[in-house]
N, C-alpha and C positions, 0 to 999 in steps of 0.2 A: 367117437370123436364129435366135438361140438361143431355144428355147422355155423360158420361165420361168413360174412361177405367175402372174405379172402378165400375160403374153400370153394365158394360158388364161382368166383372169378377164375380160379385155376381150373376148375371143371370146364368152364366155357372156353378158356384159352386152349385146352387140349381136346375139346369135344370132337372136332372134325379136323381133317387134314386135306387140303386141296392138292391137286397134282402139281408137281414141281414146275411144269412148263407154264402154268398160269401165273406164277409169281412175277413174270415180266411185266404184268400190269402195274407193279410198284414203281416202275420207271416214271410214270406220269403222276404219281401222287406226291404231293408236297407235305412236308412235316407240319407246318403251322396251318396251312390252308385245309388240308384233307385229313390227315392221320390223327393229329391231337383232338380235333373236334369230334371225330367218330369214336375214339376211345373214351372221351369224356361222356358222350351220349350213352354208350354201352354201360359203363360203370355206374352212371346215374340210374339207368334202368334196373341194374342189379339191386341197388339200394331201394329203389322205389318198390319193387316187387317183394323184397325182403321185409319191408315195413308192413306189408299186408299180413305177415304172420308173426313178426317179432317186434317188440318195442326196443328200438335202438336210437341213439343219437348218431347222426352221420353228416358227412359233407364231402363233396367231390370237388377238387380244385385243379385248375390248370395252372402250373406254377412257373416252369421255365427257369428255375434257379435251384441251387442246392442239390443238383444231380437228379432232379425229378421233373418230368413233363406233366404227369397226372398224379395227384395224391388223393387216395381214398382214406378218409378218417372215420372211425366208428368206435362206439363204446357199447358193449353188450350189457354192461351194468350201469344203469342210469343214475344210480345213487352215489357212484364214486368216479368223479371226473378224471382222476389220475390213471384210470384204466384205459384211456384212449389208446387205440392201436392204429397204426398207419401202414398202408400198402403203397409203395412207390412204383410208378411205371415210367420207365425210360424208353422212349421210341427212337429208333434209328431208321431214317428213310434211305432211299436209294442214293439221293444226293449227299446225305450226311456220310455214308460209308465211302462214297466216291471221292469225297474231298480230303480226307485225312486218315490219320492213324486211329481207326475206331476202337481198337483194343485198349490202347493207352487212354483214350478219352473216357471210355466206359469205366475203366478202373478208378480214375480220378473222380468221376461222378458217383460211383458207388461209395467211395470214401466220404464224399461230401454228404450224401444222403444219410449214411450211418452216423456221422458227426452231428447233423442237424437234429435227428430224431432219437439218438442214443438207443436205449433199449426198447423203444416203442415201435420200431420198424419190424413189422411181422414178416413181410416179404418184399423182395425187390425184383420186379419183372422187367426183363430187357426184351423189347419186341423188335425183331429184326425184319422190318418191312421193306425188303429189297428183292432183287431178281436173283434166284438161286444160281442160274447159269453164270452170271457176271461176277457175283461176289461169293462163290462157293468156298474159296480159301478163307476169306475174312469171316464167314459164317462159322466155319469149322474151328477157327482159332478162338473166337469169342465163346463158343459152346464149350471148348476144351478148357480154356483158362479161367473163365468166370463162372461156368456152370458148377464148379466145385466149391465155390465160396459160400459161407454161411448165408442162408436166407435168399440167395440169388436163384432165379429161374429164368433160363434163356429160352424164349419162344421163337422157334425158327420160322422162316418165311411161309411155309405151307400151312402151319397152324395159324399164323397172323392173318393170312389171306381168308381163311375159313371163318376166323373170329370176327373179322370186320364185316363179314357179309351175314352174320347171324340175324335171323328174324326176331322181332319182339316176342312172338309166342314161343320161340325156342328158349329165350331167356327166362320167361315166366315159368315154363314147364320144368326147366332145370332147377330153378329156385325151389319150386314146389316139391319136386322129386327129392331133393336133399334135405329141405327143412321139415317136410311132412312124411318122411319115410315110414313111420309107424302108424300113420293114419289109417283107421279101419276101412274107410270107403275106398281108399286108394288100394289097399290090400285086396279087397273084395273085387274091385274093378280089374285088377291084374290077374286075379284068379279066373275071372270070366273070359279073359282072352288069352289065357296062358298057352293053350293048345293051338292057337291060330298061327299060320305063317304070316310074314309081313303083308303079303298080297291079300290074303283073306281078311286080315285086320283092316285093310283099306276098304274092302267091300262093306264090312260091318260098320265102320265109322261113317262112310259115305251115306249109308242108309239112315243112320241115327241122326246125322246133321241135316240130311234132306228132310226127314220127318219133323225135326225141330223148326226148320226154316219155313216149311210149307204146310205142315199139318197133314200131309198126304202119306198114308202108310204103305202105298203100292207105287210101282213104276214099271215101265216096260223093260224087258231084258236088254233091249238095244240102248235105251237111255242109261241104264245102270252100267253097262259095259263101257259106253262111251265116257261117262263121268269118272269111272274108276281108272280107265286108260289115261285121261288127263291128269288125275291126281297122282298116279304113279310116275308119269313122265316128269311132273313137277318135283316129286320127291327124289327121283333119280338125278335131276339137275341140281339138287342141293346136297348130293353126296350119299344118299341112303342106298342106291343101287338095289332097290327092293326086288325087282323082277323084270324080265323082258316083257315089253308090251304085247308082242304077238301071242304070248301064252295066257293072256288074261281071260280070253273066252274059254279056253280049256279049264282053267280054275273055276270060272263061274259054273260051267256045267257039272264039275265035280262037287259044287256046293248045293246044287239044286235039291239033292236028296237028304240034305241035312235038316235039322230042326229049325234053323233060323232063316233059310231062304227057301221059298216054295213058289213055284209057278202055278197060277190058278188055271183050272181047266175051263173056266167060264169067260174070262176077259183077257187072257194072255199077258197078265201082269204079274210082277214079282211082289210077294208079300213077305214081311220080315217079322220074326218073333221077337218083339222088343222086350218081353218079359224076361228073356234070357240074359239081358244086359242092363239090369236095373241099377247096378253100381256104377257102370260106365255112364248111364244117363244121369246119375247124381253128379258125377264129375263134370259132365257137360253143363248141367244147370249151374253148378258152382262157378265155372269159368265164365258163363255169361253174366253172372251177377258180380263176381269179383273183378273181372278184367274187361267186361263188356264186349267179349269176343262174339263174333257172328260169322257165318259163311266160311270162306276159306281159312280165316284166321282161327276159327273154332276147330275146324277139321285138323289143321296143322298142330294146334296145341294138344289135342287128344292123341294124335299120332306120336308126338314127341313124348308124351307122358306114358303111353302104353306100348310103344314099339319094342321090339326085341332087345334093342340096345339099353333101353331103360329097365328092361326086365333082367338084364344081365346075360342075355343070350346073343349069339352071333346072328346077323341078319342074313338069312339064306332062304331060298325057296322051300 
């Protein structure tokens, strides 16, 4: 399958799922003031990162007519303008659903969008940005009735909530993973970390990013454990559920005897075998040049790129 901006958008829309109870935050978000600007920002980010790898013509527009709130237009073949493809995004806020017959309105808007773009409409995404508890029946009706229509994808509140909170480095890592799937450096980097659990991957990436930022190849065990604890708590807050923090010191002591983390008998510091992760280092360098990432953004980008979910494995201890 050819990777297009539409493919990347759908991957990001379904990448994570927030708990149902947090969708009550949609009660406070307004269609024009909050939701449309954020979706515009994310779709533009997708295209901006896509352009770092592929030459395409593109444009993102906020429309508010013809059944579409946000329209993403792109052409993968720059020599033939008639190949323009369109992705339409229709957003429904808590207030939108509360005010009227949302199913009837959405059907009419889909007909308008198809009529406006004829055969060029590749996908029509309906984002239900509302409270699951309050509008559970309406959500189910929309998913059942419209989800079976050609080109329509209904994105339910839990996925919408997670999508709107995505970090920029998550977007860039996902674009790169899909566009550069066969890249030799990515393959080698994945092989280097393939046997690591998510928590051990955090240890490795923390040391790599630390060395890049400071040039210091060693750190005290206490500093390393504290840093990894903070990173794992941050990842857990973003939905990775990597591992329970109280077990981090146990994992560290299990890693001491491996080839890549060693405690010195001379100065009580941890030293890291960077030669074991040359391809990961190459990805790190590329990210600093291509995206100007550093610090926490650099760490998150590498974790997004190399975590078990990106490798096709379940995230478990």
